[in-house]
C-alpha positions in Angstrom: -18.5 2.1 22.0 -17.9 -1.6 21.4 -14.8 -3.5 21.5 -13.5 -5.7 18.8 -11.0 -8.6 19.1 -8.1 -8.1 16.7 -5.8 -11.0 15.6 -2.6 -10.1 13.8 -0.7 -12.6 11.7 3.0 -11.7 11.6 4.9 -9.7 14.3 7.9 -8.3 12.3 8.1 -5.0 10.4 4.4 -4.6 9.5 3.1 -6.8 12.3 4.5 -4.3 14.8 3.1 -1.3 12.7 -0.4 -2.8 12.7 -0.2 -3.7 16.4 0.8 -0.1 17.3 -1.9 1.3 15.1 -4.6 -0.9 16.6 -3.6 0.1 20.1 -3.6 3.8 19.2 -6.5 4.3 16.7 -9.3 4.5 19.3 -7.7 7.4 21.1 -6.6 9.2 17.9 -9.9 9.0 16.0 -12.3 8.3 18.8 -13.5 5.3 16.8 -17.0 3.7 17.5 -15.1 0.2 17.6 -12.2 0.0 20.0 -9.6 -2.7 19.2 -8.7 -5.2 21.7 -5.4 -6.8 21.0 -6.5 -10.4 21.4 -3.9 -12.7 19.6 -0.8 -12.5 17.6 0.8 -15.2 15.5 4.4 -15.7 14.5 6.5 -18.5 13.0 7.6 -20.0 16.3 6.2 -20.2 19.9 9.2 -18.1 21.2 8.9 -15.3 18.7 5.0 -15.2 19.1 5.4 -15.0 22.8 8.0 -12.2 22.5 5.7 -10.2 20.2 2.8 -10.7 22.5 4.7 -9.3 25.5 6.2 -6.5 23.5 2.9 -5.3 21.8 0.4 -6.0 24.6 -1.7 -8.9 23.1 -3.6 -11.1 25.4 -2.4 -14.5 23.7 0.0 -15.8 21.2 0.3 -18.8 18.8 2.6 -20.1 16.1 -0.5 -21.6 14.2 -2.3 -19.2 12.1 -5.4 -21.6 12.0 -5.7 -21.3 15.7 -5.8 -17.5 15.5 -8.2 -17.3 12.6 -10.6 -19.8 14.2 -10.5 -18.4 17.7 -14.0 -17.1 18.7 -12.5 -14.1 20.5 -10.8 -12.9 17.3 -13.3 -10.8 15.5 -11.2 -9.4 12.7 -8.0 -10.3 11.0 -4.9 -8.4 9.9 -2.6 -10.3 7.6 1.1 -9.1 7.8 2.8 -12.4 6.7 4.6 -13.2 3.4 2.4 -12.9 0.4 2.6 -16.6 -0.4 0.5 -17.2 2.7 -2.1 -14.5 2.2 -4.6 -16.5 0.1 -5.1 -19.5 2.5 -5.4 -17.3 5.6 -8.0 -15.0 3.9 -10.0 -17.7 2.5 -10.4 -19.4 5.9 -11.2 -16.0 7.6 -13.8 -15.1 5.0 -15.4 -18.5 5.3 -15.9 -17.8 9.0 -17.4 -14.3 8.2 -14.4 -12.4 9.7 -13.3 -9.1 8.2 -9.7 -9.0 6.8 -7.1 -6.3 6.4 -4.4 -7.7 4.1 -0.9 -6.3 3.5 0.1 -5.6 -0.1 0.5 -7.3 -2.4 -2.7 -9.3 -1.9 -1.2 -12.6 -3.0 1.7 -14.2 -4.8 0.1 -13.6 -8.2 -3.0 -12.6 -10.1 -4.6 -16.0 -9.5 -4.3 -15.5 -5.7 -5.7 -12.0 -5.9 -8.7 -13.1 -8.0 -9.5 -16.0 -5.6 -9.2 -13.7 -2.6 -11.5 -11.2 -4.1 -14.1 -13.8 -4.9 -13.9 -15.1 -1.3 -14.3 -11.5 0.2 -17.2 -10.7 -1.9 -19.0 -14.0 -1.3 -18.5 -13.4 2.4 -19.9 -9.9 2.3 -17.7 -8.7 5.1 -15.3 -5.8 5.4 -12.1 -6.3 3.3 -9.3 -3.9 2.7 -5.8 -4.0 1.2 -3.1 -2.1 3.2 -1.8 0.7 0.8 -0.7 3.1 3.4 1.4 5.8 1.6 -1.5 7.1 -0.3 -3.2 8.0 2.9 -0.7 10.8 4.0 -2.6 14.1 4.4 -0.5 15.5 1.6 -1.4 12.8 -0.9 -5.1 12.8 0.3 -5.0 16.6 -0.5 -3.4 16.1 -3.8 -6.0 13.5 -4.8 -8.7 16.0 -3.8 -7.2 18.8 -5.8 -7.0 16.6 -9.0 -10.6 15.3 -8.5 -12.0 18.9 -8.2 -10.1 20.1 -11.4 -7.8 22.5 -9.5 -5.0 21.7 -12.0 -7.3 21.3 -15.0 -7.5 18.3 -17.4 -4.8 15.8 -16.5 -2.3 15.3 -19.4 0.7 13.5 -17.8 1.6 11.3 -14.8 5.0 10.2 -13.7 5.4 7.9 -10.6 8.2 6.0 -9.0 8.8 3.9 -6.0 12.6 3.7 -5.6 14.7 2.5 -2.7 18.3 1.3 -2.2 18.2 -1.6 0.2 19.8 -3.8 -2.3 21.8 -1.3 -4.1 25.1 -2.7 -2.8 26.0 -5.7 -5.2 27.8 -7.3 -2.3 24.6 -7.4 -0.1 23.9 -11.1 0.5 21.0 -13.0 -1.1 17.9 -13.3 0.9 14.2 -14.0 0.7 13.7 -10.8 -1.3 16.0 -12.0 -4.1 14.0 -15.2 -4.7 10.7 -15.5 -6.6 8.9 -13.0 -8.7 6.4 -12.2 -5.9 9.4 -10.9 -3.8 11.0 -8.9 -6.6 10.6 -5.1 -7.3 7.5 -5.7 -9.3 5.9 -7.7 -6.6 7.2 -5.7 -3.6 7.4 -2.0 -4.5 5.6 -1.6 -7.7 2.1 -2.2 -6.2 2.3 0.9 -4.1 2.9 3.3 -7.0 0.4 1.5 -9.3 -2.2 1.9 -6.5 -1.4 5.6 -6.3 -1.7 6.0 -10.1 -5.1 4.3 -10.1 -6.2 6.6 -7.1 -4.9 9.8 -8.6 -5.6 9.4 -12.3 -7.9 6.4 -12.8 -7.8 3.1 -14.5 -5.0 2.1 -16.8 -5.9 1.0 -20.4 -2.6 -0.3 -21.8 1.1 -0.5 -21.1 4.5 -1.6 -22.2 7.0 -2.8 -19.5 10.7 -3.6 -19.2 12.2 -5.5 -16.2 15.9 -6.1 -15.4 18.0 -8.0 -13.0 21.1 -6.0 -12.6 23.0 -8.2 -10.0 22.4 -11.8 -11.1 24.4 -13.2 -8.2 25.0 -12.1 -4.7 27.0 -13.7 -1.8 25.1 -16.8 -0.9 23.0 -17.3 -4.0 21.5 -16.5 -7.4 19.0 -13.7 -7.8 15.8 -15.1 -9.5 13.7 -11.8 -9.7 13.9 -8.3 -10.9 15.9 -5.4 -9.4 14.2 -2.6 -11.3 11.6 -2.1 -14.0 9.7 0.6 -15.9 6.3 1.0 -17.4 5.1 3.4 -20.1 1.3 3.6 -20.0 -1.9 5.1 -21.2 -4.7 5.7 -18.7 -8.4 5.0 -19.8 -9.1 8.8 -19.7 -6.3 9.3 -22.3 -3.5 10.5 -19.9 0.0 9.5 -20.8 2.2 8.0 -18.0 5.5 6.6 -16.9 6.4 4.6 -13.8 9.7 3.4 -12.4 10.4 0.9 -9.6 13.8 0.0 -8.1 15.3 -1.5 -5.1 18.8 -0.6 -6.3 18.3 3.2 -6.7 21.4 4.3 -4.9 20.6 7.2 -2.4 16.8 6.7 -2.4 15.4 5.6 1.0 11.7 6.1 0.3 11.4 7.4 -3.2 7.6 7.1 -3.5 7.1 10.2 -5.7 4.8 11.4 -8.3 4.3 14.4 -10.7 0.9 15.2 -12.3 0.6 17.7 -15.0 -2.7 19.4 -16.0 -3.8 22.1 -18.4 -4.2 24.6 -15.5 -1.4 23.4 -13.2 0.7 20.7 -11.8 1.5 18.8 -8.5 4.7 17.2 -7.3 5.1 15.0 -4.2 7.9 13.0 -2.6 7.4 10.6 0.4 10.8 11.6 1.7 9.3 15.0 2.3 5.9 13.5 3.1 4.4 16.6 4.9 4.3 18.8 1.8 3.2 19.0 -1.8 4.4 21.3 -4.5 1.5 23.0 -6.3 1.7 25.1 -9.5 -1.3 27.1 -10.8 -1.4 28.9 -14.2 -2.7 32.1 -12.7 -1.4 35.6 -11.9 1.4 37.5 -13.5 3.9 35.3 -15.4 6.8 36.8 -13.4 5.2 35.5 -10.1 4.3 32.1 -11.2 6.1 29.0 -9.9 5.7 25.9 -7.7 4.9 26.8 -4.2 5.5 24.4 -1.2 2.4 23.7 0.8 3.0 22.3 4.3 0.3 20.1 5.7 -1.6 21.1 8.8 -5.0 20.9 10.4 -6.8 22.1 7.3 -5.7 19.0 5.4 -7.3 15.5 5.5 -6.7 13.4 8.6 -4.0 15.7 10.1 -5.7 17.4 13.0 -6.4 14.1 15.0 -2.6 13.8 15.3 -1.4 17.4 15.8 -3.0 20.9 15.9 0.3 22.5 14.8 0.6 23.3 11.0 3.9 22.1 9.7 4.6 20.0 12.6 3.9 16.9 10.4 2.7 13.3 10.6 4.9 10.1 10.1 4.9 6.6 8.7 3.1 5.1 11.7 0.4 7.6 11.4 -0.5 6.4 8.0 -1.0 3.0 9.4 -3.3 4.4 12.1 -5.4 6.1 9.4 -5.5 2.8 7.7 -6.8 1.1 10.9 -9.5 3.8 11.3 -10.7 3.1 7.8 -10.8 -0.6 8.3 -12.7 -0.3 11.6 -15.1 2.1 9.8 -15.8 -0.5 7.2 -16.6 -3.0 9.8 -18.8 -0.7 11.9 -20.8 0.7 9.0 -20.9 -2.3 6.7 -19.9 0.0 3.8 -16.8 -0.7 1.8 -13.8 1.6 2.3 -11.2 2.0 -0.4 -9.1 0.1 -1.3 -11.1 -3.1 -1.1 -9.9 -6.5 -2.3 -11.4 -5.6 -5.7 -9.3 -2.5 -5.8 -6.3 -4.6 -5.0 -7.2 -7.0 -7.7 -7.0 -4.0 -10.2 -3.3 -3.5 -9.1 -2.7 -7.2 -9.5 -4.0 -7.0 -13.1 -1.6 -4.3 -14.0 1.4 -6.1 -12.5 0.4 -9.4 -14.3 0.0 -7.4 -17.6 3.4 -5.8 -17.0 5.1 -9.1 -16.6 3.5 -10.4 -19.8 4.6 -7.2 -21.7 8.2 -7.5 -20.3 8.3 -11.1 -21.6 6.9 -10.3 -25.0 8.5 -6.9 -25.3 5.2 -5.6 -26.6 2.3 -3.2 -25.7 -0.5 -5.0 -23.8 -4.1 -4.0 -23.0 -5.0 -4.5 -19.4 -8.0 -6.9 -19.0 -11.1 -5.3 -17.6 -12.5 -6.5 -14.2 
């Protein structure tokens, strides 16, 4: 086994998740590379030191350039606001350092394209952190669809709905400023990534966005509260996706339904340890959706727990993600989703924004 110095930029919500994942992944998956928590970066020296002490890093800094350029930092995890992603990634790639970047890749399509170009020019491991699609249940659903267990796919419906801004009296904050922080920039990428993983490339779409609460205590809202996409996939499948941060009652409404000629699948992240599977077989009177609880027979479950139905959680998805990133570094082989896969998501979002402005169907540019 060899150790690898990890530098994490950002110590908040996702910075903590990635720090915990890197500390645990070696023991969970017996990885060939064992992370060493070398340095963490935050916005002030005080917060950086607080995160260092809490998460177990050797050193701390408030200067991202110091972290990226440090010779003991071998690989970078970017968990800062998306407006900072491009500059950090480009410097890291220029130094030949692998990068795991939180979604969305950048503030817009231009950022995503530039980051992809830099990643591929460097020829080092690069990955975008789409963690929800890595649950054992969604991995299993993806395998069922790929092997044709529910036949030819005819319909996809997906949503990513939460209610953290459902209250119109909730104050304005950083999430209510700028399109990159709106629902299309923040929540939509996860479900678009899932749609691409489960069904395949999108061909065309028509989108609609809406700001429901134009003003909030403390400021004006300058981005979208919710939006919807009606789409057609390259393989002919019809689809619809809905995204919202004002979906009262939904806490983690990352959910999808896939209909095929021989069956169907339903999944909801609020019940992340199960999928509902229907197969068109057996007597009609006995047909119906059946709930399948995940267990050791499903992808990436057993390293966490040997008990069927005991379940995995949110942090475990990040640990699986860390394993995949380390594997890409160790083997030199790309692990999905790479920056180019992240660019595909960015193209869909950019096309949706164009469609919403023109109120027309748009063809998604090919990569």
